[in-house]
C-alpha angles and dihedrals in degrees: 000000000000092000090056091043090243097120092107134120093251094051093045090047090055100040103031102022092241113172134197086251089060089053091048090050091050089051091051090051091050089048090054090051089050092051089051087055092246091137100162092053092045090049091052093054093043091050091053091046090049090054091053096045101037092107094042097077093123099039098041102023098149095047093044090051092050092049093051094046090046092050092049091049090051092049091052093047090047085059095241113168122236089258091055096045109102108253091210088067094050094045094049092052092055 
């Protein structure tokens, strides 16, 4: 789906019946991993969730903001340098 640029909330909603509640639940799971100091695993889930929600800034603004801040925190705690930190994350937070 990523290759065809169809890995979006709208496409997943249509083809897989994904809801905003599913996204919220995935965020909560990633948050639990973060709190257990499993930063690489949390980062992985947050990255996937970011890909899904990247175009949902207006419809899911609170969740999108939490995902981007969580992802940035994971990247920092995973000791990623500024060059390795995904610039999409940083730009979306601003």
